[in-house]
C-alpha positions in Angstrom: 53.2 75.6 80.8 56.4 77.1 79.7 59.2 77.6 82.1 59.0 81.0 83.8 61.5 83.6 82.6 63.9 83.9 85.4 65.6 87.3 86.1 69.1 86.0 86.3 68.7 84.3 82.9 67.2 87.5 81.4 70.1 89.5 82.8 72.6 87.4 81.0 70.6 87.4 77.8 70.3 91.2 77.8 74.0 91.7 78.3 74.9 89.1 75.6 72.4 90.2 72.9 72.0 94.0 73.3 75.5 95.4 73.3 77.0 96.1 69.9 80.4 94.8 69.1 83.0 97.5 70.1 85.1 96.3 67.7 78.5 100.7 47.3 79.7 99.7 43.0 76.1 100.6 42.5 74.5 101.6 45.8 73.3 98.1 46.6 76.9 96.8 46.8 79.9 98.0 48.9 81.5 101.0 47.3 84.6 99.9 45.4 88.0 101.6 44.9 88.5 105.2 45.5 84.8 105.8 44.7 84.4 105.4 48.4 86.0 108.9 48.7 84.7 110.7 45.6 81.2 109.1 45.6 79.2 107.5 42.8 80.4 109.7 40.0 82.3 109.3 36.8 86.0 110.1 37.2 88.7 109.1 34.7 91.1 108.4 37.5 89.2 105.2 38.5 88.0 102.4 36.3 85.4 101.7 39.0 83.5 104.6 37.7 82.1 102.1 35.2 80.3 100.6 38.1 78.2 103.7 38.5 76.9 105.7 35.6 77.3 103.4 32.5 77.1 106.5 30.3 80.7 107.4 31.4 82.3 104.3 29.8 83.7 106.2 26.8 85.3 108.8 29.1 87.3 106.2 31.0 89.4 105.3 28.0 91.9 107.6 26.3 90.9 108.3 22.7 93.8 106.1 21.4 93.0 103.2 23.9 91.0 100.1 23.0 90.9 98.6 26.5 91.5 99.2 30.2 91.3 96.9 33.2 91.9 96.5 36.9 94.8 94.3 38.2 93.4 93.5 41.6 91.3 96.5 41.6 89.6 96.4 45.0 89.7 94.8 48.4 87.6 96.7 50.9 85.5 96.5 54.0 83.5 98.5 56.6 82.2 98.3 60.2 79.4 100.3 61.7 77.9 100.3 65.2 74.7 101.9 66.6 74.1 105.1 68.4 74.9 104.8 72.0 75.2 107.1 75.0 76.9 104.9 77.7 74.5 102.0 76.8 76.8 99.6 78.5 76.2 101.4 81.9 72.5 101.3 81.4 72.5 97.6 80.6 74.7 97.0 83.6 72.1 98.8 85.8 69.3 96.7 84.4 71.3 93.5 85.0 71.8 94.7 88.6 68.0 95.3 88.9 67.3 91.8 87.7 69.8 90.2 89.9 68.3 92.2 92.9 64.7 91.1 92.1 65.9 87.5 91.9 67.4 87.9 95.4 64.6 90.0 96.7 64.4 88.4 100.1 68.2 88.0 100.6 69.4 91.6 100.2 68.1 92.5 96.8 65.3 94.7 98.2 67.7 97.2 99.7 69.3 97.8 96.3 65.9 98.2 94.7 64.7 100.6 97.4 67.8 102.7 96.7 67.1 102.7 93.0 63.3 103.1 92.9 62.4 104.2 96.4 60.4 102.4 99.0 57.5 100.7 97.2 56.5 98.5 100.1 57.2 94.9 100.9 55.6 93.4 97.8 58.0 91.9 95.2 55.4 92.5 92.5 55.7 96.3 92.9 59.3 96.2 92.0 58.6 94.0 89.0 56.3 96.7 87.9 58.9 99.4 88.4 61.6 97.5 86.5 59.2 96.7 83.6 58.3 100.4 83.3 62.0 101.3 83.3 62.7 98.8 80.5 59.8 100.2 78.4 60.6 103.9 78.8 64.4 103.8 78.8 66.3 100.7 78.1 64.3 99.3 75.1 64.5 102.6 73.1 68.2 102.9 73.8 68.8 99.3 72.8 67.0 99.8 69.5 69.3 102.7 68.7 72.5 101.3 70.2 72.0 97.5 69.6 73.0 97.8 65.9 76.0 96.3 64.1 76.8 96.3 60.4 79.8 95.1 58.5 80.7 94.1 54.9 83.5 93.5 52.5 84.1 93.2 48.8 86.6 91.5 46.6 86.9 92.4 42.9 87.6 89.6 40.5 91.1 90.2 39.0 91.2 92.1 35.7 87.8 93.6 36.3 86.3 96.0 35.7 87.3 95.5 32.1 86.6 98.1 29.4 86.7 97.4 25.7 86.0 100.0 23.0 84.3 98.8 19.9 84.3 100.8 16.7 81.6 98.6 15.1 79.3 99.1 18.1 80.2 102.8 18.3 80.7 102.6 22.1 82.5 101.0 25.0 81.6 97.8 26.8 82.3 97.2 30.5 82.5 94.0 32.4 82.4 93.9 36.1 82.5 90.9 38.5 82.8 90.9 42.3 81.9 89.0 45.4 80.7 90.8 48.5 79.3 90.1 52.0 76.9 92.3 54.0 76.0 91.6 57.6 73.4 93.4 59.8 72.3 92.7 63.3 69.6 94.8 64.9 68.0 94.7 68.3 64.2 94.7 67.8 62.5 96.0 70.9 59.1 95.2 72.2 57.3 96.1 75.4 58.2 94.3 78.6 55.3 93.0 80.5 54.7 91.1 83.8 53.5 87.5 83.9 51.4 86.4 86.9 51.6 82.6 87.4 49.1 80.8 89.7 50.5 77.7 91.5 49.3 74.7 93.4 50.6 73.5 96.8 53.4 71.6 95.1 54.5 74.7 93.2 53.2 73.5 89.8 51.9 76.1 87.4 48.2 76.2 86.9 48.1 79.0 84.4 49.7 82.4 83.7 48.4 85.8 82.7 50.5 88.3 80.7 50.1 92.0 81.4 51.4 94.7 79.0 52.9 97.2 81.5 53.2 99.9 78.8 49.5 100.2 78.2 47.8 98.5 81.1 49.7 99.2 84.3 46.4 99.8 86.1 45.2 96.3 85.2 48.3 94.9 86.9 47.5 96.7 90.1 43.9 95.6 90.0 44.8 92.0 89.4 47.5 92.1 92.1 44.8 93.4 94.5 42.5 90.6 93.5 45.2 88.0 94.0 46.1 89.4 97.4 42.5 89.2 98.6 42.3 85.6 97.5 41.2 83.4 94.6 38.4 81.1 95.8 36.2 80.3 92.8 35.6 80.7 89.1 33.8 84.0 89.8 37.1 85.5 91.0 38.8 84.3 87.8 35.9 85.9 85.8 36.6 89.2 87.7 40.2 89.0 86.5 39.0 88.4 82.9 36.8 91.5 83.2 39.8 93.5 84.3 41.8 92.2 81.3 39.0 93.0 78.9 38.5 96.5 80.2 42.1 97.2 79.8 42.3 96.0 76.2 44.7 93.1 77.0 42.4 90.1 76.8 44.6 88.5 74.2 44.0 84.9 72.8 46.9 83.8 75.1 45.2 85.3 78.1 41.8 83.8 77.2 43.3 80.4 77.0 45.1 80.9 80.3 41.9 82.1 82.0 40.1 78.9 80.9 43.0 76.7 82.2 43.0 78.5 85.5 39.3 78.0 85.9 39.7 74.3 85.5 42.3 74.2 88.3 40.8 77.0 90.5 40.3 74.7 93.5 44.0 73.8 93.5 45.2 77.4 93.7 47.0 78.3 96.9 46.1 81.8 98.1 49.0 84.2 97.7 51.2 81.6 96.1 51.9 83.3 92.8 55.1 83.9 90.7 55.9 87.2 88.9 58.2 87.2 85.9 58.9 89.2 82.8 57.6 88.7 79.2 58.8 90.3 76.0 59.1 89.7 72.3 62.4 91.6 72.1 65.3 89.9 70.4 68.3 90.2 68.0 67.6 89.9 64.3 70.7 89.0 62.3 70.8 89.0 58.5 73.7 88.2 56.2 74.0 88.1 52.4 76.8 86.7 50.2 76.5 88.3 46.8 78.1 87.3 43.5 77.7 90.2 41.0 78.2 90.2 37.3 77.6 93.4 35.3 77.7 94.0 31.6 77.4 97.6 30.4 77.5 99.6 27.3 78.1 103.3 26.8 77.9 105.4 23.7 78.0 109.0 22.5 74.5 110.2 21.6 75.9 113.4 20.1 77.8 111.4 17.5 74.8 109.1 16.8 72.4 112.0 16.3 75.0 114.2 14.6 74.4 117.0 17.0 76.4 120.2 17.4 79.2 119.6 20.0 80.3 123.2 20.4 79.1 123.4 24.0 79.5 119.7 25.0 78.5 116.2 24.2 75.9 113.8 25.5 76.7 110.2 26.5 74.2 107.5 27.4 74.7 104.0 28.7 72.9 100.9 30.0 74.0 98.1 32.3 72.6 94.7 33.0 73.4 93.3 36.5 73.1 89.6 37.4 73.0 88.9 41.2 73.3 85.5 42.9 72.4 86.1 46.5 72.7 83.6 49.3 70.9 85.1 52.3 70.9 83.8 55.8 69.0 84.9 58.9 68.9 84.1 62.6 66.6 85.5 65.3 67.5 85.1 69.0 64.6 85.8 71.3 65.4 87.4 74.6 62.6 85.5 76.3 63.5 82.1 74.8 67.2 82.7 75.6 66.3 83.6 79.2 64.0 80.6 79.6 66.4 78.1 78.1 67.9 75.5 80.3 70.7 75.1 77.8 74.1 76.3 79.0 75.0 77.6 75.5 75.7 81.3 75.3 73.6 83.7 73.3 76.5 84.2 70.9 76.5 80.4 70.3 72.8 80.5 69.5 73.5 83.4 67.0 75.8 81.3 64.9 74.2 77.8 65.4 72.9 76.5 62.1 73.2 80.0 60.6 75.0 78.8 57.5 72.7 75.8 57.1 69.5 78.0 57.0 70.0 80.0 53.8 68.0 80.9 50.8 69.6 81.4 47.4 68.0 83.7 44.8 69.1 84.9 41.4 68.0 88.3 40.1 68.6 90.7 37.3 68.8 94.5 37.7 68.8 97.1 34.9 70.5 100.5 35.2 70.3 103.5 32.7 72.5 106.6 32.6 73.0 109.9 30.9 76.1 112.2 31.1 76.7 115.6 29.6 80.3 116.7 29.5 82.1 119.8 28.3 85.7 121.2 28.6 85.6 121.9 32.3 82.4 120.4 33.7 80.1 117.4 33.5 76.7 116.5 34.8 74.7 113.3 34.7 71.9 111.1 36.1 71.7 107.4 36.6 68.6 105.4 37.2 69.3 102.2 39.2 67.2 99.1 39.6 64.6 100.0 37.1 62.9 96.6 37.5 63.4 96.4 41.3 64.7 92.9 41.7 63.8 91.1 45.0 65.7 88.4 47.0 64.3 86.1 49.7 65.5 85.3 53.2 64.7 82.0 54.8 61.1 81.6 56.0 61.7 81.2 59.8 58.3 79.6 60.3 59.8 76.7 58.3 63.2 76.8 59.9 62.1 76.8 63.5 60.6 73.7 65.0 57.2 74.4 66.6 57.5 71.3 68.8 60.8 72.5 70.4 60.2 74.8 73.4 63.1 77.2 72.5 62.1 77.4 68.8 58.4 77.8 69.7 59.1 80.7 72.0 61.3 82.3 69.4 58.6 81.9 66.7 56.0 83.4 69.1 58.3 86.4 69.6 58.8 86.8 65.9 55.0 86.8 65.2 54.6 89.4 68.0 57.2 91.7 66.3 55.5 91.1 63.0 52.2 92.2 64.4 54.0 95.3 65.7 55.3 96.0 62.2 59.0 95.6 63.1 59.9 92.6 61.0 58.5 89.7 59.0 58.7 86.0 59.8 59.2 85.3 56.0 61.3 88.3 54.9 62.7 89.5 51.6 64.6 92.5 50.3 63.9 94.6 47.2 66.6 96.7 45.5 64.5 99.9 45.2 64.3 102.0 42.0 66.1 105.3 42.5 68.2 107.9 40.7 71.5 109.5 41.4 72.4 112.9 40.0 76.1 113.9 39.7 78.2 116.8 38.8 81.9 117.8 38.5 83.9 120.9 37.8 87.6 120.6 36.8 90.5 122.7 35.8 91.6 122.9 32.2 94.3 120.3 32.8 91.9 118.2 34.8 94.5 118.0 37.6 92.1 119.6 40.0 88.5 118.5 40.4 85.4 119.1 42.5 82.6 116.5 42.4 79.3 115.8 44.0 76.4 113.4 43.9 72.9 113.1 45.5 70.5 110.2 45.7 66.9 110.9 44.5 64.7 108.5 46.4 65.8 105.7 48.7 68.4 103.1 47.8 68.6 99.7 49.6 71.2 97.1 50.0 70.9 93.3 50.4 70.3 93.4 54.2 67.6 96.1 54.0 69.7 99.2 54.9 68.4 102.4 53.4 70.5 105.2 51.8 69.9 108.6 50.5 73.4 109.9 50.1 74.8 113.4 49.7 78.5 113.2 48.7 81.0 116.0 48.0 84.6 115.7 47.2 87.7 117.4 45.9 90.9 116.0 44.5 94.2 116.5 42.8 94.9 114.1 40.0 98.5 114.5 38.6 99.2 113.2 35.1 102.6 111.9 36.2 102.9 108.6 38.2 105.6 110.0 40.5 103.4 112.5 42.2 100.7 111.0 44.5 97.1 111.8 43.7 95.2 113.1 46.7 91.5 113.4 47.4 89.1 114.1 50.3 85.3 113.9 50.7 82.4 114.3 52.9 79.1 112.3 52.8 75.8 112.3 54.7 73.2 109.6 54.6 69.8 111.3 54.9 68.0 108.0 55.6 68.5 104.9 57.8 71.4 105.4 60.2 71.8 109.1 59.1 75.5 108.9 59.5 78.0 111.5 58.2 81.5 110.4 57.1 84.8 111.9 56.3 86.8 110.3 53.4 90.4 110.6 52.3 92.5 108.7 49.8 95.7 108.7 47.8 97.0 107.1 44.6 100.6 106.0 44.5 102.6 105.5 41.2 99.4 106.0 39.3 98.2 102.4 40.0 97.7 101.8 43.7 94.7 103.4 45.5 94.3 103.5 49.3 91.1 105.1 50.7 89.9 105.4 54.3 86.7 106.7 55.8 85.6 107.4 59.4 82.4 108.9 60.9 82.7 112.0 63.1 79.6 110.6 64.8 80.6 108.6 67.9 79.1 106.2 70.4 80.2 106.0 74.0 81.2 102.8 75.7 83.1 102.3 78.9 83.6 106.1 79.2 85.3 106.2 75.7 84.0 107.7 72.5 84.6 105.6 69.4 83.6 106.3 65.7 80.4 104.7 64.6 81.8 103.9 61.2 85.2 103.0 59.7 86.1 101.7 56.2 89.0 101.0 54.0 89.6 100.2 50.3 92.8 99.0 48.6 93.2 98.4 44.9 95.5 98.2 41.9 94.4 99.1 38.4 95.8 100.3 35.1 96.5 104.1 35.0 94.4 106.3 32.8 
């Protein structure tokens, strides 16, 4: 049988795995340049607008210009943590609970009586109380707070690059970048109690797992049966009937029942161990993305010889080539707690992570339209029309079923897959969606209001979901000696549902610095910290 999950080990694993660190061009990538402040819209002040609606390519060049390019147009990054209301204190309390139950007969009981009331002299009753506390309080909080996301992007020098072609009657764009996206998420599952039957030498003769969230009554009935004594296979059949009536006669419990029957004569009355069971763990995904985009924008009004008295219509298309190296690591709470290895949970997170990757190439197609007049513009962009997909490593092939640590980890993953929380062999699809945009500007175009909204749901390479509303205002002077200023607000309607405040400035017409912070906070150690911070620094040719 597997080593029983010891409370002191699970205490350390919870503390190491659950607490978050207190420390997009198109919407699948990290947002580049000062587009982080103004959103995914066409703005002549930034060449990175060509990374959004390809229909705006013509507008990013002055009429007398043939080309425009970035110098070192973007270096940026972001960090995001989960939603927490003093999660560190809750985890500390659970660690104290687990320490106390491990030292039940040497002072631990007094602490547990103070926390849960006097439940009697049975250690099993306090196991039940702790398991219920995990299921109703700590696991939901860990799933919200045990989140960490980070990313960064570096633009290839001289890109984006725009080139106007008279013969092609339009403007081509070339974009190349490298980016990294990281996501770690605590995946919670119900905590149960395992009852292990032992012989006179203390060896395990079989163990039954009880789901405390759905079958607490079964736990009490089995505890009463064990207390009255296990004398023959009929007593084991009685336990099987209890499990079946409670809907927890799982394949694992069926196998355990048969094993216990074989050894029933060796069972010592009252000599049982109680321990915790769970499929919970930390799922970490990372993607290193090389992106190459080739776009073309043209004026449909000129092609179709339409009347341009009230405005002109642009259209554009972009072909995106992605090379994605994706890595994944899952650390099982139970496997970590059962492990006799002295390595910390953080060591197990990084161990072999870079060796277990999957590389996929994919192509995405974007299409855009933009109507522009003297003092306003409006457009729509359709992203990922063909919905490219990218694979993560199949963990059933990475984990060694003959290794006890890997085997427990794989069992936990399959349990979470059954619960619909993850997949053992996972992949990510860049979903088809649209973004509508609009802008209103003064006659000189020095002052501008802009906004955009995602229709549908966008995804990135680690599976985060976005449906962004973005509003911004800015002052864009024509002279390089006066700084350009801009500010924005965005709200993600999906996924993390974070709101963000953005601000940025352009110096000497070529250097952009943009920052973002979320007004949403998480509390740790009696301090409130923003859930999201980001920066972007770039140099590009002035419009």
